[in-house]
mmJSON file of the N, C-alpha and C atoms, coordinates in Angstrom:
{"data_MODEL":{"atom_site":{
"group_PDB":["ATOM","ATOM","ATOM","ATOM","ATOM","ATOM","ATOM","ATOM","ATOM","ATOM","ATOM","ATOM","ATOM","ATOM","ATOM","ATOM","ATOM","ATOM","ATOM","ATOM","ATOM","ATOM","ATOM","ATOM","ATOM","ATOM","ATOM","ATOM","ATOM","ATOM","ATOM","ATOM","ATOM","ATOM","ATOM","ATOM","ATOM","ATOM","ATOM","ATOM","ATOM","ATOM","ATOM","ATOM","ATOM","ATOM","ATOM","ATOM","ATOM","ATOM","ATOM","ATOM","ATOM","ATOM","ATOM","ATOM","ATOM","ATOM","ATOM","ATOM","ATOM","ATOM","ATOM","ATOM","ATOM","ATOM","ATOM","ATOM","ATOM","ATOM","ATOM","ATOM","ATOM","ATOM","ATOM","ATOM","ATOM","ATOM","ATOM","ATOM","ATOM","ATOM","ATOM","ATOM","ATOM","ATOM","ATOM","ATOM","ATOM","ATOM","ATOM","ATOM","ATOM","ATOM","ATOM","ATOM","ATOM","ATOM","ATOM","ATOM","ATOM","ATOM","ATOM","ATOM","ATOM","ATOM","ATOM","ATOM","ATOM","ATOM","ATOM","ATOM","ATOM","ATOM","ATOM","ATOM","ATOM","ATOM","ATOM","ATOM","ATOM","ATOM","ATOM","ATOM","ATOM","ATOM","ATOM","ATOM","ATOM","ATOM","ATOM","ATOM","ATOM","ATOM","ATOM","ATOM","ATOM","ATOM","ATOM","ATOM","ATOM","ATOM","ATOM","ATOM","ATOM","ATOM","ATOM","ATOM","ATOM","ATOM","ATOM","ATOM","ATOM"],
"id":[1,2,3,4,5,6,7,8,9,10,11,12,13,14,15,16,17,18,19,20,21,22,23,24,25,26,27,28,29,30,31,32,33,34,35,36,37,38,39,40,41,42,43,44,45,46,47,48,49,50,51,52,53,54,55,56,57,58,59,60,61,62,63,64,65,66,67,68,69,70,71,72,73,74,75,76,77,78,79,80,81,82,83,84,85,86,87,88,89,90,91,92,93,94,95,96,97,98,99,100,101,102,103,104,105,106,107,108,109,110,111,112,113,114,115,116,117,118,119,120,121,122,123,124,125,126,127,128,129,130,131,132,133,134,135,136,137,138,139,140,141,142,143,144,145,146,147,148,149,150,151,152,153],
"type_symbol":["N","C","C","N","C","C","N","C","C","N","C","C","N","C","C","N","C","C","N","C","C","N","C","C","N","C","C","N","C","C","N","C","C","N","C","C","N","C","C","N","C","C","N","C","C","N","C","C","N","C","C","N","C","C","N","C","C","N","C","C","N","C","C","N","C","C","N","C","C","N","C","C","N","C","C","N","C","C","N","C","C","N","C","C","N","C","C","N","C","C","N","C","C","N","C","C","N","C","C","N","C","C","N","C","C","N","C","C","N","C","C","N","C","C","N","C","C","N","C","C","N","C","C","N","C","C","N","C","C","N","C","C","N","C","C","N","C","C","N","C","C","N","C","C","N","C","C","N","C","C","N","C","C"],
"label_atom_id":["N","CA","C","N","CA","C","N","CA","C","N","CA","C","N","CA","C","N","CA","C","N","CA","C","N","CA","C","N","CA","C","N","CA","C","N","CA","C","N","CA","C","N","CA","C","N","CA","C","N","CA","C","N","CA","C","N","CA","C","N","CA","C","N","CA","C","N","CA","C","N","CA","C","N","CA","C","N","CA","C","N","CA","C","N","CA","C","N","CA","C","N","CA","C","N","CA","C","N","CA","C","N","CA","C","N","CA","C","N","CA","C","N","CA","C","N","CA","C","N","CA","C","N","CA","C","N","CA","C","N","CA","C","N","CA","C","N","CA","C","N","CA","C","N","CA","C","N","CA","C","N","CA","C","N","CA","C","N","CA","C","N","CA","C","N","CA","C","N","CA","C","N","CA","C","N","CA","C"],
"label_alt_id":[null,null,null,null,null,null,null,null,null,null,null,null,null,null,null,null,null,null,null,null,null,null,null,null,null,null,null,null,null,null,null,null,null,null,null,null,null,null,null,null,null,null,null,null,null,null,null,null,null,null,null,null,null,null,null,null,null,null,null,null,null,null,null,null,null,null,null,null,null,null,null,null,null,null,null,null,null,null,null,null,null,null,null,null,null,null,null,null,null,null,null,null,null,null,null,null,null,null,null,null,null,null,null,null,null,null,null,null,null,null,null,null,null,null,null,null,null,null,null,null,null,null,null,null,null,null,null,null,null,null,null,null,null,null,null,null,null,null,null,null,null,null,null,null,null,null,null,null,null,null,null,null,null],
"label_comp_id":["LEU","LEU","LEU","SER","SER","SER","SER","SER","SER","GLU","GLU","GLU","HIS","HIS","HIS","GLU","GLU","GLU","LEU","LEU","LEU","CYS","CYS","CYS","GLY","GLY","GLY","ILE","ILE","ILE","GLN","GLN","GLN","LEU","LEU","LEU","VAL","VAL","VAL","GLU","GLU","GLU","ALA","ALA","ALA","LEU","LEU","LEU","LEU","LEU","LEU","LEU","LEU","LEU","VAL","VAL","VAL","CYS","CYS","CYS","GLY","GLY","GLY","GLU","GLU","GLU","LYS","LYS","LYS","GLY","GLY","GLY","LEU","LEU","LEU","PHE","PHE","PHE","TYR","TYR","TYR","TYR","TYR","TYR","GLY","GLY","GLY","GLY","GLY","GLY","ILE","ILE","ILE","VAL","VAL","VAL","GLU","GLU","GLU","GLN","GLN","GLN","CYS","CYS","CYS","CYS","CYS","CYS","HIS","HIS","HIS","PHE","PHE","PHE","TYR","TYR","TYR","CYS","CYS","CYS","ASP","ASP","ASP","TYR","TYR","TYR","TYR","TYR","TYR","ASP","ASP","ASP","LEU","LEU","LEU","GLU","GLU","GLU","ASN","ASN","ASN","TYR","TYR","TYR","CYS","CYS","CYS","ASN","ASN","ASN","THR","THR","THR"],
"label_asym_id":["A","A","A","A","A","A","A","A","A","A","A","A","A","A","A","A","A","A","A","A","A","A","A","A","A","A","A","A","A","A","A","A","A","A","A","A","A","A","A","A","A","A","A","A","A","A","A","A","A","A","A","A","A","A","A","A","A","A","A","A","A","A","A","A","A","A","A","A","A","A","A","A","A","A","A","A","A","A","A","A","A","A","A","A","A","A","A","A","A","A","A","A","A","A","A","A","A","A","A","A","A","A","A","A","A","A","A","A","A","A","A","A","A","A","A","A","A","A","A","A","A","A","A","A","A","A","A","A","A","A","A","A","A","A","A","A","A","A","A","A","A","A","A","A","A","A","A","A","A","A","A","A","A"],
"label_entity_id":["1","1","1","1","1","1","1","1","1","1","1","1","1","1","1","1","1","1","1","1","1","1","1","1","1","1","1","1","1","1","1","1","1","1","1","1","1","1","1","1","1","1","1","1","1","1","1","1","1","1","1","1","1","1","1","1","1","1","1","1","1","1","1","1","1","1","1","1","1","1","1","1","1","1","1","1","1","1","1","1","1","1","1","1","1","1","1","1","1","1","1","1","1","1","1","1","1","1","1","1","1","1","1","1","1","1","1","1","1","1","1","1","1","1","1","1","1","1","1","1","1","1","1","1","1","1","1","1","1","1","1","1","1","1","1","1","1","1","1","1","1","1","1","1","1","1","1","1","1","1","1","1","1"],
"label_seq_id":[1,1,1,2,2,2,3,3,3,4,4,4,5,5,5,6,6,6,7,7,7,8,8,8,9,9,9,10,10,10,11,11,11,12,12,12,13,13,13,14,14,14,15,15,15,16,16,16,17,17,17,18,18,18,19,19,19,20,20,20,21,21,21,22,22,22,23,23,23,24,24,24,25,25,25,26,26,26,27,27,27,28,28,28,29,29,29,30,30,30,31,31,31,32,32,32,33,33,33,34,34,34,35,35,35,36,36,36,37,37,37,38,38,38,39,39,39,40,40,40,41,41,41,42,42,42,43,43,43,44,44,44,45,45,45,46,46,46,47,47,47,48,48,48,49,49,49,50,50,50,51,51,51],
"pdbx_PDB_ins_code":[null,null,null,null,null,null,null,null,null,null,null,null,null,null,null,null,null,null,null,null,null,null,null,null,null,null,null,null,null,null,null,null,null,null,null,null,null,null,null,null,null,null,null,null,null,null,null,null,null,null,null,null,null,null,null,null,null,null,null,null,null,null,null,null,null,null,null,null,null,null,null,null,null,null,null,null,null,null,null,null,null,null,null,null,null,null,null,null,null,null,null,null,null,null,null,null,null,null,null,null,null,null,null,null,null,null,null,null,null,null,null,null,null,null,null,null,null,null,null,null,null,null,null,null,null,null,null,null,null,null,null,null,null,null,null,null,null,null,null,null,null,null,null,null,null,null,null,null,null,null,null,null,null],
"Cartn_x":[127.824,126.521,125.576,124.894,124.01,122.623,122.017,120.642,119.657,120.152,119.289,118.629,119.093,118.453,118.448,117.58,117.43,118.436,118.741,119.601,118.728,118.712,117.889,118.702,118.313,118.915,120.419,121.112,122.565,123.266,122.71,123.32,123.31,122.24,122.156,123.176,123.274,124.238,125.663,125.981,127.332,127.65,126.679,126.891,127.149,126.386,126.601,127.981,128.401,129.728,130.825,130.639,131.605,131.687,130.545,130.501,130.969,130.511,130.785,132.155,132.638,133.955,134.073,135.167,135.452,134.519,133.841,132.906,131.766,131.413,130.309,128.972,127.918,126.572,125.782,124.925,123.973,122.602,121.85,120.554,119.448,118.66,117.366,116.424,115.145,114.152,114.201,113.709,113.58,114.546,115.601,116.608,116.05,115.229,114.659,113.711,112.872,111.942,112.698,113.776,114.519,115.352,116.1,117.103,116.583,115.632,115.132,113.919,112.998,111.794,112.037,113.007,113.369,114.837,115.713,117.153,117.924,119.16,120.063,121.326,121.863,123.192,124.193,125.434,126.504,126.203,125.736,125.502,124.31,123.31,122.191,122.691,123.541,124.069,124.932,125.672,126.508,125.688,124.433,123.567,123.317,123.607,123.393,124.688,125.766,127.042,127.14,127.867,128.189,129.039,128.946,129.748,130.999],
"Cartn_y":[103.907,104.055,102.991,102.36,101.266,101.783,101.234,101.589,100.707,99.836,98.903,99.507,100.674,101.322,102.825,103.476,104.909,105.629,106.877,107.734,108.779,108.765,109.707,110.289,111.462,112.063,112.206,111.792,111.957,111.15,110.014,109.226,110.002,110.735,111.547,112.676,113.346,114.439,113.918,112.8,112.239,111.828,111.273,110.9,112.137,113.205,114.45,115.029,115.025,115.549,114.72,113.419,112.539,112.819,112.955,113.164,114.569,115.578,116.972,117.449,116.938,117.331,118.834,119.403,120.822,121.732,121.197,122.022,122.522,121.763,122.133,121.746,122.056,121.641,122.809,122.506,123.472,122.887,123.52,122.95,123.501,122.621,122.981,121.822,122.111,121.12,119.858,118.795,117.548,116.455,116.823,115.804,114.742,115.139,114.154,113.234,113.81,112.988,112.013,112.492,111.638,110.6,111.026,110.143,109.364,109.917,109.243,108.373,108.895,108.133,107.118,107.393,106.462,106.095,106.444,106.248,107.181,107.427,108.252,107.462,107.649,107.122,108.272,107.973,108.965,110.196,109.986,111.098,111.946,111.333,112.104,113.026,112.505,113.311,114.454,114.225,115.286,116.502,116.297,117.418,118.381,117.961,118.799,119.439,119.342,119.97,121.347,122.257,123.532,123.261,124.151,123.978,124.815],
"Cartn_z":[96.639,97.282,96.744,97.607,97.226,96.907,95.887,95.555,96.303,97.175,97.877,99.105,99.541,100.679,100.467,101.203,101.067,101.954,101.587,102.399,103.063,104.395,105.15,106.295,106.747,107.928,107.823,108.877,108.944,107.863,107.469,106.393,105.08,104.832,103.622,103.672,104.811,104.965,104.788,105.416,105.301,103.865,103.16,101.763,100.913,101.157,100.413,100.685,101.942,102.281,101.625,101.567,100.93,99.43,98.776,97.333,96.964,97.709,97.34,97.797,98.915,99.403,99.596,99.102,99.294,98.505,97.508,96.732,97.598,98.6,99.467,98.864,99.604,99.22,98.674,97.717,97.191,97.447,98.341,98.705,97.828,97.3,96.745,97.008,97.024,97.405,96.567,97.144,96.421,96.826,97.551,97.876,98.816,99.777,100.697,99.947,99.099,98.32,97.432,96.804,95.883,96.62,97.621,98.239,99.438,100.155,101.353,101.024,100.239,99.918,98.809,97.946,96.872,97.065,96.13,96.328,95.413,95.776,94.976,94.684,93.499,93.233,93.321,93.07,93.183,92.333,91.112,90.19,90.614,91.211,91.759,92.863,93.743,94.841,94.321,93.248,92.667,92.261,91.926,91.539,92.687,93.909,95.085,95.588,94.8,95.153,94.495,95.152,94.513,93.284,92.322,91.102,91.151],
"occupancy":[1.0,1.0,1.0,1.0,1.0,1.0,1.0,1.0,1.0,1.0,1.0,1.0,1.0,1.0,1.0,1.0,1.0,1.0,1.0,1.0,1.0,1.0,1.0,1.0,1.0,1.0,1.0,1.0,1.0,1.0,1.0,1.0,1.0,1.0,1.0,1.0,1.0,1.0,1.0,1.0,1.0,1.0,1.0,1.0,1.0,1.0,1.0,1.0,1.0,1.0,1.0,1.0,1.0,1.0,1.0,1.0,1.0,1.0,1.0,1.0,1.0,1.0,1.0,1.0,1.0,1.0,1.0,1.0,1.0,1.0,1.0,1.0,1.0,1.0,1.0,1.0,1.0,1.0,1.0,1.0,1.0,1.0,1.0,1.0,1.0,1.0,1.0,1.0,1.0,1.0,1.0,1.0,1.0,1.0,1.0,1.0,1.0,1.0,1.0,1.0,1.0,1.0,1.0,1.0,1.0,1.0,1.0,1.0,1.0,1.0,1.0,1.0,1.0,1.0,1.0,1.0,1.0,1.0,1.0,1.0,1.0,1.0,1.0,1.0,1.0,1.0,1.0,1.0,1.0,1.0,1.0,1.0,1.0,1.0,1.0,1.0,1.0,1.0,1.0,1.0,1.0,1.0,1.0,1.0,1.0,1.0,1.0,1.0,1.0,1.0,1.0,1.0,1.0],
"B_iso_or_equiv":[0.0,0.0,0.0,0.0,0.0,0.0,0.0,0.0,0.0,0.0,0.0,0.0,0.0,0.0,0.0,0.0,0.0,0.0,0.0,0.0,0.0,0.0,0.0,0.0,0.0,0.0,0.0,0.0,0.0,0.0,0.0,0.0,0.0,0.0,0.0,0.0,0.0,0.0,0.0,0.0,0.0,0.0,0.0,0.0,0.0,0.0,0.0,0.0,0.0,0.0,0.0,0.0,0.0,0.0,0.0,0.0,0.0,0.0,0.0,0.0,0.0,0.0,0.0,0.0,0.0,0.0,0.0,0.0,0.0,0.0,0.0,0.0,0.0,0.0,0.0,0.0,0.0,0.0,0.0,0.0,0.0,0.0,0.0,0.0,0.0,0.0,0.0,0.0,0.0,0.0,0.0,0.0,0.0,0.0,0.0,0.0,0.0,0.0,0.0,0.0,0.0,0.0,0.0,0.0,0.0,0.0,0.0,0.0,0.0,0.0,0.0,0.0,0.0,0.0,0.0,0.0,0.0,0.0,0.0,0.0,0.0,0.0,0.0,0.0,0.0,0.0,0.0,0.0,0.0,0.0,0.0,0.0,0.0,0.0,0.0,0.0,0.0,0.0,0.0,0.0,0.0,0.0,0.0,0.0,0.0,0.0,0.0,0.0,0.0,0.0,0.0,0.0,0.0],
"pdbx_formal_charge":[null,null,null,null,null,null,null,null,null,null,null,null,null,null,null,null,null,null,null,null,null,null,null,null,null,null,null,null,null,null,null,null,null,null,null,null,null,null,null,null,null,null,null,null,null,null,null,null,null,null,null,null,null,null,null,null,null,null,null,null,null,null,null,null,null,null,null,null,null,null,null,null,null,null,null,null,null,null,null,null,null,null,null,null,null,null,null,null,null,null,null,null,null,null,null,null,null,null,null,null,null,null,null,null,null,null,null,null,null,null,null,null,null,null,null,null,null,null,null,null,null,null,null,null,null,null,null,null,null,null,null,null,null,null,null,null,null,null,null,null,null,null,null,null,null,null,null,null,null,null,null,null,null],
"auth_seq_id":[1,1,1,2,2,2,3,3,3,4,4,4,5,5,5,6,6,6,7,7,7,8,8,8,9,9,9,10,10,10,11,11,11,12,12,12,13,13,13,14,14,14,15,15,15,16,16,16,17,17,17,18,18,18,19,19,19,20,20,20,21,21,21,22,22,22,23,23,23,24,24,24,25,25,25,26,26,26,27,27,27,28,28,28,29,29,29,30,30,30,31,31,31,32,32,32,33,33,33,34,34,34,35,35,35,36,36,36,37,37,37,38,38,38,39,39,39,40,40,40,41,41,41,42,42,42,43,43,43,44,44,44,45,45,45,46,46,46,47,47,47,48,48,48,49,49,49,50,50,50,51,51,51],
"auth_comp_id":["LEU","LEU","LEU","SER","SER","SER","SER","SER","SER","GLU","GLU","GLU","HIS","HIS","HIS","GLU","GLU","GLU","LEU","LEU","LEU","CYS","CYS","CYS","GLY","GLY","GLY","ILE","ILE","ILE","GLN","GLN","GLN","LEU","LEU","LEU","VAL","VAL","VAL","GLU","GLU","GLU","ALA","ALA","ALA","LEU","LEU","LEU","LEU","LEU","LEU","LEU","LEU","LEU","VAL","VAL","VAL","CYS","CYS","CYS","GLY","GLY","GLY","GLU","GLU","GLU","LYS","LYS","LYS","GLY","GLY","GLY","LEU","LEU","LEU","PHE","PHE","PHE","TYR","TYR","TYR","TYR","TYR","TYR","GLY","GLY","GLY","GLY","GLY","GLY","ILE","ILE","ILE","VAL","VAL","VAL","GLU","GLU","GLU","GLN","GLN","GLN","CYS","CYS","CYS","CYS","CYS","CYS","HIS","HIS","HIS","PHE","PHE","PHE","TYR","TYR","TYR","CYS","CYS","CYS","ASP","ASP","ASP","TYR","TYR","TYR","TYR","TYR","TYR","ASP","ASP","ASP","LEU","LEU","LEU","GLU","GLU","GLU","ASN","ASN","ASN","TYR","TYR","TYR","CYS","CYS","CYS","ASN","ASN","ASN","THR","THR","THR"],
"auth_asym_id":["A","A","A","A","A","A","A","A","A","A","A","A","A","A","A","A","A","A","A","A","A","A","A","A","A","A","A","A","A","A","A","A","A","A","A","A","A","A","A","A","A","A","A","A","A","A","A","A","A","A","A","A","A","A","A","A","A","A","A","A","A","A","A","A","A","A","A","A","A","A","A","A","A","A","A","A","A","A","A","A","A","A","A","A","A","A","A","A","A","A","A","A","A","A","A","A","A","A","A","A","A","A","A","A","A","A","A","A","A","A","A","A","A","A","A","A","A","A","A","A","A","A","A","A","A","A","A","A","A","A","A","A","A","A","A","A","A","A","A","A","A","A","A","A","A","A","A","A","A","A","A","A","A"],
"auth_atom_id":["N","CA","C","N","CA","C","N","CA","C","N","CA","C","N","CA","C","N","CA","C","N","CA","C","N","CA","C","N","CA","C","N","CA","C","N","CA","C","N","CA","C","N","CA","C","N","CA","C","N","CA","C","N","CA","C","N","CA","C","N","CA","C","N","CA","C","N","CA","C","N","CA","C","N","CA","C","N","CA","C","N","CA","C","N","CA","C","N","CA","C","N","CA","C","N","CA","C","N","CA","C","N","CA","C","N","CA","C","N","CA","C","N","CA","C","N","CA","C","N","CA","C","N","CA","C","N","CA","C","N","CA","C","N","CA","C","N","CA","C","N","CA","C","N","CA","C","N","CA","C","N","CA","C","N","CA","C","N","CA","C","N","CA","C","N","CA","C","N","CA","C","N","CA","C","N","CA","C"],
"pdbx_PDB_model_num":[1,1,1,1,1,1,1,1,1,1,1,1,1,1,1,1,1,1,1,1,1,1,1,1,1,1,1,1,1,1,1,1,1,1,1,1,1,1,1,1,1,1,1,1,1,1,1,1,1,1,1,1,1,1,1,1,1,1,1,1,1,1,1,1,1,1,1,1,1,1,1,1,1,1,1,1,1,1,1,1,1,1,1,1,1,1,1,1,1,1,1,1,1,1,1,1,1,1,1,1,1,1,1,1,1,1,1,1,1,1,1,1,1,1,1,1,1,1,1,1,1,1,1,1,1,1,1,1,1,1,1,1,1,1,1,1,1,1,1,1,1,1,1,1,1,1,1,1,1,1,1,1,1]
}}}
């Protein structure tokens, strides 16, 4: 994942599905602010996966 652009909308969802895989997603607020308005790396996205 590149830090040169933001992840928003469907790109953000697809990145989460790629990173989380079968674990699935755990939603809590802040992901749009972090990933769309700024940027997320792989490890930031992992924080939004189920454990």
